[in-house]
Every structure is written in C-alpha cells, then in structure tokens.
N, C-alpha and C positions, 0 to 999 in steps of 0.2 A: 505492500499499501504508500504511494508516496504522499509526502507532506501535507499537500495542500487537502488530498481525501480526509487524510487526516483530522487538520484543522476543523473540514467542515463536519466531520462527525463529530468531534468534542465538543463544537458549538452549537449543532441540533443535538445533541444529548445535557447542554447546560441549561439552553431554551426551553426545553422537555422537560429540564425540573424545576424550573421558574416555574414554567405554565401549571404544572401538578402542586407548586408552593401556593401561589396567587389562590384566592379566591374565586371563581367562576361567575363569567357576567351575570349568569343566571341566578347564582345563589344570593341568597335575603336573608338582612337581618330583620328586627323588626324597626318601621318607620319612625319618624319625627311623627310625634303627635301633638296634641294641646289645642289652645286657641287664644283669641284675643279680642274680648267682649270692653264692647263701647254702651255703658250706659246712660241714656241720656233724663234727666232729673225730672219730676212731672213738672216743676216751675219754669223751666228751659222748654222742654214739651208741649205746654201752653202757649210762650210767648212764643214761637214758632209757628205753630197752630193757630194763633192768633194773628199770624204776620201773611198766613197763608201758605209759608215752608212747610215741608215731610221730608222725611227721610225713612226708604223704603231698603230693607235687604236684599239683593236678589241671589241667586243661588250660585253656591251651595253653602252661603254665610246664609245662617237662621233669626228667626225674630221674636222677642218674650216679650212682654210685659204685666206688671204687677201695680198696685197700685199705692203700693210703697213706695219701692227704688224705681218705677217709672220704665222707659221703655231701652232693652237691652238687645243687639244685634252684634252678633258672636261668629266669628271667621274662625273655621279650620284652619290649622297646622296641615301643610304639605310639604313643608321640606327647610331649612336652613341650617347657619351653622351659629348660630347663639350662644354666647354665656352670660346672661342677663346679669349674673352677681356682678361681671367685670365690664359691664356695657360695652359688649364689642359682640358684631358677628349681626346678622338678619335672618329677620324667620319670614319666608313667603307662605301666605296664605288661599283661601278658597275662596269662591264670590265674589261679591261686588255689592255696589251701594247705588243705588238711586237716589237723587235730591229733586223736587218739584215746586213749582214756584203758582198755584193755583192762581194767583191775582196776573202774575204775565204769561203764565200757559208753558215757562218754558221749564226743562226738564234737561239734567244732568245725569249720565250714568260714569260708573269707573268702573273698574276690573284690574285685573293684577294687583292685586292691596298686597300689602308686606308692612311688617315690624321693624323698622332701624334699632338691634340693641346699644347703638353707640349715640343714636340719635334723641330714642325714643319716642318715636315718631310714625305716626300711621300713615303712610300713603299711599295713592293708588291711580290709576293713568284712566285720565278719562280716553270714554272710545271713541276711534276715529285719530288719537294722540298717542304717541312715544315715549314722554316725558310724565315723569313722575310726581302727584301734587302732594305735597306734604298737609294734610286733612286736620289731624288730631295729634296735639304732643302732652306727653307727661308731665302735669304740674312740679312744681319745686317738693311737694311732699311725697315724690314716690319712693314706697320701698320693696327690699329688694330681697330678693331669698336669701340663705348665705351657701357662698361657694359649695357644689358638690351637691346640694341638695337637689334631687328630683322628683315632682320636677319641680325647675326653676319658675320661678314668679317673679313677676314687679306688678305694682298696683298704684296710682293715684290718680287727681285730678285728671278729666280733660280737658284739654282747653282748645279751642280753635285756633290754627296758624293763621299767622300773616298773610301768607303765600296762598292759604287755602281760604281763605276769609276772601279776598281778594278775585282769587277764580270763582269761586262760586258766586260772588255776588256781581261777576262779568257775566258769569254765563245764563243765570236767572235773571238778570237786569233788577236785579234788586240793593237795596242799602241795608239790609236785615243784619248779616257776617259780618264782623269785628274781630281783631287779633286778641287773644286773650281774654277771649269769652269761656266761662270754664259753664261745659254744657252737661258735665257729670263726671263719672269715674271713668277709670278703662284698666281692664286686669287683664296680665297676661302670661299664659301656662305654655310651657314648652319643654317638652323631654325630647333631646336629640334623637337624632336614629343610632341604633346600633348594630 
C-alpha cells in the first residue's frame, strides 16, 4: 500500500471515529421551554379600551383574563440561549400580537417575538417589515432567579418603550402610547434546551 492510500485510509478512519463520537443530527434532547407573559392591569386596560385601543394575542400566543390581575398574553418559548440571572442572550418566542384602534380603524400585527436577556426587552417584527420593534421593557424593579436555578425566571413591571410607543402611535394614527407607560407586569420563565 502506498503512502497516499495509507493517509486516505487513516483520514477516513479518523472521520468515521469522529462521526461515531458526535451526536447524530436526528438525536434530540429536551427542547427549550417556558414562556414570557405580559399582564396588563385592569386600570390600563380600561384606559386603553376607553381610547379605542385593544391588543389581541395571535397564535401560538394565548390570552386570558381575570378580574383581579387583568389581561395576560403568554408567548411560548421556542428556543434561545439566554442566561437570565446573568442578563445574557435571547429567547425566541412563538405567536404574535395585534394592536387595533377602533377610532382610526388601523391594525398592526407583530410576529417573530423575542425576549432579550441582555436588554430585558420584548421585541417583535411588524408584519411586512424586517426590523424588530422593542415593545415592552422590564422596569427597574426586575427580580431574577439565582444562577443555576431551573427554570430561570425574571419578573417586574412591563413598561412601553419609547420606540414602541412611537411605532404604535404612528401605525395606529393615535397619540395614546407614550414611552415609560407602565402597563402591568412581565414574567419570564425559561429552561434552556439540554
């Protein structure tokens, strides 16, 4: 056997050994799980509805309402690399959110929802656009779980961002939204894939 053949055979054996050692593309572990829930207080909900403004969750996000806490939209986790106690990474979420203004007849829908662990901001991409809009940010009172605790959690006030308020006001032709409005609370629960 010549040297070239020996080298090819050795390289093939090394490649085969590596392929056996690596997990196969079809192998699956436990996928990332959890949710990001934004709860709008009854006081803010009443103010919004009085101004003709409503927000509706879009599949696969879900909505619920209780007379004590208000209206909640929950976005399911679909992936991500966040480490919430270290304010790192991001979480991808399913579903979407539609905002409507009954007085102007305008509607804007958002999908590609994500939560930035570093910015503590919920973002979404308006349908027909490519850039994400920061909609809600956790307030200064955010509390995180301890490092290493699963699921990782982060919770606090949900504030409308200045950029989100400007985008919504323009898209809906309203002056209802302002940066810094406290709409209620945001609760993040995230278990990374394993």
